[in-house]
N, CA and C atoms as a LAMMPS dump frame, in Angstrom:
ITEM: TIMESTEP
0
ITEM: NUMBER OF ATOMS
276
ITEM: BOX BOUNDS ff ff ff
-5.0000000000000000e+02 5.0000000000000000e+02
-5.0000000000000000e+02 5.0000000000000000e+02
-5.0000000000000000e+02 5.0000000000000000e+02
ITEM: ATOMS id mol type element x y z
1 1 1 N -148.609 -21.761 -350.999
2 1 2 C -149.68 -22.468 -350.328
3 1 3 C -149.418 -22.552 -348.828
4 2 1 N -148.183 -22.841 -348.451
5 2 2 C -147.851 -22.918 -347.037
6 2 3 C -148.006 -21.538 -346.391
7 3 1 N -147.62 -20.484 -347.091
8 3 2 C -147.764 -19.139 -346.547
9 3 3 C -149.227 -18.805 -346.284
10 4 1 N -150.115 -19.227 -347.173
11 4 2 C -151.54 -18.987 -346.977
12 4 3 C -152.047 -19.684 -345.714
13 5 1 N -151.623 -20.904 -345.509
14 5 2 C -152.05 -21.657 -344.33
15 5 3 C -151.525 -20.981 -343.063
16 6 1 N -150.26 -20.599 -343.077
17 6 2 C -149.682 -19.916 -341.913
18 6 3 C -150.424 -18.603 -341.671
19 7 1 N -150.685 -17.865 -342.728
20 7 2 C -151.396 -16.597 -342.599
21 7 3 C -152.783 -16.824 -342.015
22 8 1 N -153.468 -17.848 -342.495
23 8 2 C -154.796 -18.134 -341.967
24 8 3 C -154.726 -18.517 -340.493
25 9 1 N -153.733 -19.278 -340.114
26 9 2 C -153.579 -19.642 -338.706
27 9 3 C -153.28 -18.411 -337.863
28 10 1 N -152.406 -17.531 -338.355
29 10 2 C -152.101 -16.297 -337.623
30 10 3 C -153.351 -15.446 -337.46
31 11 1 N -154.156 -15.396 -338.502
32 11 2 C -155.385 -14.62 -338.439
33 11 3 C -156.33 -15.203 -337.398
34 12 1 N -156.458 -16.496 -337.38
35 12 2 C -157.327 -17.142 -336.403
36 12 3 C -156.834 -16.865 -334.977
37 13 1 N -155.54 -16.977 -334.769
38 13 2 C -154.97 -16.698 -333.444
39 13 3 C -155.227 -15.244 -333.061
40 14 1 N -155.029 -14.332 -334.002
41 14 2 C -155.252 -12.916 -333.729
42 14 3 C -156.703 -12.666 -333.355
43 15 1 N -157.625 -13.259 -334.09
44 15 2 C -159.044 -13.08 -333.797
45 15 3 C -159.367 -13.638 -332.415
46 16 1 N -158.856 -14.81 -332.095
47 16 2 C -159.1 -15.406 -330.785
48 16 3 C -158.541 -14.525 -329.677
49 17 1 N -157.366 -13.959 -329.881
50 17 2 C -156.765 -13.074 -328.894
51 17 3 C -157.606 -11.823 -328.719
52 18 1 N -158.08 -11.243 -329.805
53 18 2 C -158.911 -10.051 -329.724
54 18 3 C -160.21 -10.327 -328.976
55 19 1 N -160.795 -11.479 -329.198
56 19 2 C -162.038 -11.828 -328.509
57 19 3 C -161.793 -11.921 -327.015
58 20 1 N -160.702 -12.548 -326.6
59 20 2 C -160.434 -12.655 -325.169
60 20 3 C -160.154 -11.285 -324.571
61 21 1 N -159.522 -10.384 -325.32
62 21 2 C -159.3 -9.026 -324.828
63 21 3 C -160.625 -8.298 -324.639
64 22 1 N -161.556 -8.496 -325.559
65 22 2 C -162.868 -7.873 -325.443
66 22 3 C -163.582 -8.408 -324.218
67 23 1 N -163.526 -9.714 -323.983
68 23 2 C -164.169 -10.295 -322.814
69 23 3 C -163.558 -9.766 -321.524
70 24 1 N -162.236 -9.609 -321.485
71 24 2 C -161.59 -9.047 -320.302
72 24 3 C -162.035 -7.612 -320.097
73 25 1 N -162.138 -6.854 -321.171
74 25 2 C -162.569 -5.452 -321.076
75 25 3 C -163.978 -5.366 -320.515
76 26 1 N -164.872 -6.253 -320.963
77 26 2 C -166.238 -6.26 -320.444
78 26 3 C -166.243 -6.584 -318.962
79 27 1 N -165.4 -7.513 -318.548
80 27 2 C -165.33 -7.874 -317.13
81 27 3 C -164.858 -6.69 -316.305
82 28 1 N -163.883 -5.943 -316.807
83 28 2 C -163.401 -4.763 -316.098
84 28 3 C -164.495 -3.71 -316.037
85 29 1 N -165.205 -3.504 -317.15
86 29 2 C -166.284 -2.517 -317.174
87 29 3 C -167.408 -2.88 -316.215
88 30 1 N -167.659 -4.164 -316.016
89 30 2 C -168.756 -4.602 -315.168
90 30 3 C -168.393 -4.601 -313.68
91 31 1 N -167.111 -4.553 -313.353
92 31 2 C -166.695 -4.572 -311.954
93 31 3 C -167.041 -3.243 -311.286
94 32 1 N -167.548 -3.322 -310.078
95 32 2 C -167.836 -2.14 -309.253
96 32 3 C -168.788 -1.151 -309.923
97 33 1 N -169.793 -1.668 -310.568
98 33 2 C -170.794 -0.833 -311.253
99 33 3 C -171.396 0.18 -310.285
100 34 1 N -171.652 -0.249 -309.073
101 34 2 C -172.259 0.622 -308.069
102 34 3 C -171.418 1.9 -307.881
103 35 1 N -170.112 1.739 -307.766
104 35 2 C -169.215 2.88 -307.562
105 35 3 C -169.162 3.741 -308.82
106 36 1 N -169.034 3.113 -309.966
107 36 2 C -168.928 3.857 -311.22
108 36 3 C -170.197 4.658 -311.504
109 37 1 N -171.352 4.061 -311.223
110 37 2 C -172.617 4.775 -311.412
111 37 3 C -172.745 5.921 -310.415
112 38 1 N -172.301 5.703 -309.196
113 38 2 C -172.35 6.749 -308.184
114 38 3 C -171.463 7.926 -308.584
115 39 1 N -170.288 7.656 -309.098
116 39 2 C -169.414 8.712 -309.59
117 39 3 C -170.11 9.517 -310.689
118 40 1 N -170.711 8.796 -311.616
119 40 2 C -171.353 9.442 -312.761
120 40 3 C -172.555 10.282 -312.336
121 41 1 N -173.44 9.716 -311.524
122 41 2 C -174.661 10.428 -311.155
123 41 3 C -174.396 11.605 -310.218
124 42 1 N -173.348 11.524 -309.413
125 42 2 C -173.028 12.612 -308.488
126 42 3 C -172.057 13.629 -309.076
127 43 1 N -171.574 13.372 -310.283
128 43 2 C -170.675 14.31 -310.94
129 43 3 C -169.321 14.428 -310.262
130 44 1 N -168.858 13.324 -309.693
131 44 2 C -167.555 13.301 -309.016
132 44 3 C -166.565 12.572 -309.912
133 45 1 N -165.391 13.142 -310.059
134 45 2 C -164.348 12.524 -310.872
135 45 3 C -163.522 11.545 -310.047
136 46 1 N -162.863 10.631 -310.746
137 46 2 C -162.03 9.653 -310.049
138 46 3 C -160.902 10.329 -309.275
139 47 1 N -160.356 11.416 -309.79
140 47 2 C -159.275 12.102 -309.089
141 47 3 C -159.785 12.714 -307.789
142 48 1 N -161.051 13.155 -307.774
143 48 2 C -161.62 13.708 -306.546
144 48 3 C -161.808 12.614 -305.501
145 49 1 N -162.252 11.443 -305.946
146 49 2 C -162.381 10.307 -305.045
147 49 3 C -161.014 9.914 -304.493
148 50 1 N -160.01 9.934 -305.345
149 50 2 C -158.651 9.607 -304.911
150 50 3 C -158.177 10.579 -303.834
151 51 1 N -158.467 11.867 -304.013
152 51 2 C -158.088 12.857 -303.002
153 51 3 C -158.761 12.563 -301.665
154 52 1 N -160.039 12.214 -301.707
155 52 2 C -160.769 11.9 -300.473
156 52 3 C -160.203 10.673 -299.765
157 53 1 N -159.733 9.712 -300.557
158 53 2 C -159.211 8.465 -299.988
159 53 3 C -157.707 8.543 -299.705
160 54 1 N -157.088 9.7 -300.036
161 54 2 C -155.659 9.913 -299.817
162 54 3 C -154.791 8.889 -300.553
163 55 1 N -155.184 8.633 -301.811
164 55 2 C -154.423 7.756 -302.693
165 55 3 C -154.313 8.44 -304.051
166 56 1 N -153.506 7.886 -304.938
167 56 2 C -153.377 8.462 -306.284
168 56 3 C -154.551 8.02 -307.16
169 57 1 N -154.773 8.765 -308.221
170 57 2 C -155.841 8.414 -309.159
171 57 3 C -155.591 7.052 -309.79
172 58 1 N -154.338 6.748 -310.071
173 58 2 C -154.039 5.446 -310.677
174 58 3 C -154.383 4.305 -309.719
175 59 1 N -154.244 4.532 -308.427
176 59 2 C -154.623 3.511 -307.45
177 59 3 C -156.131 3.256 -307.507
178 60 1 N -156.913 4.322 -307.614
179 60 2 C -158.373 4.175 -307.735
180 60 3 C -158.71 3.369 -308.978
181 61 1 N -158.105 3.731 -310.088
182 61 2 C -158.389 3.046 -311.353
183 61 3 C -158.056 1.563 -311.253
184 62 1 N -156.917 1.244 -310.664
185 62 2 C -156.516 -0.158 -310.521
186 62 3 C -157.447 -0.914 -309.585
187 63 1 N -157.869 -0.285 -308.495
188 63 2 C -158.75 -0.963 -307.537
189 63 3 C -160.13 -1.23 -308.134
190 64 1 N -160.57 -0.362 -309.03
191 64 2 C -161.898 -0.534 -309.62
192 64 3 C -161.929 -1.584 -310.726
193 65 1 N -160.789 -2.111 -311.106
194 65 2 C -160.741 -3.141 -312.16
195 65 3 C -161.364 -4.45 -311.707
196 66 1 N -161.244 -4.734 -310.419
197 66 2 C -161.743 -6.005 -309.883
198 66 3 C -162.794 -5.713 -308.821
199 67 1 N -163.779 -6.565 -308.768
200 67 2 C -164.9 -6.37 -307.849
201 67 3 C -164.424 -6.274 -306.399
202 68 1 N -164.848 -5.205 -305.739
203 68 2 C -164.522 -5.001 -304.328
204 68 3 C -165.619 -5.606 -303.464
205 69 1 N -165.32 -5.897 -302.207
206 69 2 C -166.369 -6.395 -301.306
207 69 3 C -167.494 -5.362 -301.168
208 70 1 N -168.684 -5.839 -300.925
209 70 2 C -169.879 -4.985 -300.864
210 70 3 C -169.736 -3.865 -299.831
211 71 1 N -169.201 -4.176 -298.648
212 71 2 C -169.078 -3.144 -297.612
213 71 3 C -168.095 -2.042 -298.024
214 72 1 N -167.047 -2.408 -298.743
215 72 2 C -166.096 -1.403 -299.219
216 72 3 C -166.723 -0.545 -300.315
217 73 1 N -167.532 -1.153 -301.166
218 73 2 C -168.241 -0.38 -302.192
219 73 3 C -169.184 0.621 -301.544
220 74 1 N -169.886 0.191 -300.496
221 74 2 C -170.802 1.095 -299.789
222 74 3 C -170.052 2.269 -299.163
223 75 1 N -168.903 1.97 -298.566
224 75 2 C -168.091 3.024 -297.937
225 75 3 C -167.631 4.038 -298.979
226 76 1 N -167.202 3.552 -300.138
227 76 2 C -166.738 4.438 -301.209
228 76 3 C -167.898 5.261 -301.768
229 77 1 N -169.063 4.647 -301.907
230 77 2 C -170.239 5.385 -302.391
231 77 3 C -170.624 6.495 -301.41
232 78 1 N -170.478 6.245 -300.109
233 78 2 C -170.73 7.285 -299.112
234 78 3 C -169.763 8.45 -299.285
235 79 1 N -168.492 8.141 -299.531
236 79 2 C -167.502 9.199 -299.779
237 79 3 C -167.865 10.019 -301.015
238 80 1 N -168.345 9.345 -302.039
239 80 2 C -168.734 10.037 -303.273
240 80 3 C -169.893 10.986 -303.006
241 81 1 N -170.888 10.525 -302.242
242 81 2 C -172.032 11.39 -301.906
243 81 3 C -171.572 12.592 -301.075
244 82 1 N -170.649 12.376 -300.145
245 82 2 C -170.115 13.478 -299.344
246 82 3 C -169.403 14.504 -300.228
247 83 1 N -168.633 14.016 -301.186
248 83 2 C -167.918 14.911 -302.101
249 83 3 C -168.908 15.73 -302.925
250 84 1 N -169.983 15.094 -303.365
251 84 2 C -170.991 15.803 -304.168
252 84 3 C -171.682 16.882 -303.324
253 85 1 N -171.961 16.585 -302.053
254 85 2 C -172.597 17.576 -301.175
255 85 3 C -171.658 18.765 -300.923
256 86 1 N -170.371 18.478 -300.728
257 86 2 C -169.4 19.561 -300.537
258 86 3 C -169.341 20.446 -301.771
259 87 1 N -169.356 19.834 -302.93
260 87 2 C -169.285 20.581 -304.184
261 87 3 C -170.538 21.453 -304.358
262 88 1 N -171.696 20.935 -303.962
263 88 2 C -172.936 21.708 -304.042
264 88 3 C -172.866 22.925 -303.128
265 89 1 N -172.328 22.734 -301.937
266 89 2 C -172.201 23.838 -300.974
267 89 3 C -171.316 24.948 -301.488
268 90 1 N -170.28 24.612 -302.232
269 90 2 C -169.375 25.614 -302.766
270 90 3 C -170.025 26.417 -303.885
271 91 1 N -170.953 25.814 -304.617
272 91 2 C -171.585 26.485 -305.763
273 91 3 C -172.742 27.37 -305.348
274 92 1 N -173.225 27.208 -304.149
275 92 2 C -174.39 28.013 -303.718
276 92 3 C -173.984 29.327 -303.132
């Protein structure tokens, strides 16, 4: 009987932990939507953006986890558009 109670408590804790992980994941997914959408619509990869910014890809990924200031997002979106235009020029 005691094992059942402990098991039920562990299950409840596990479920609560999983829910908070899901909420954190949603928050990360929602951060910097403008940049993520710009990457997607312009067909630019995160590694290409990292090259333009002279940083590693992991740095880009870490920076995009938390909301950046609006002016920095605009600057990054401009870089993404420039990268897409360069890529178009190479294909023509």
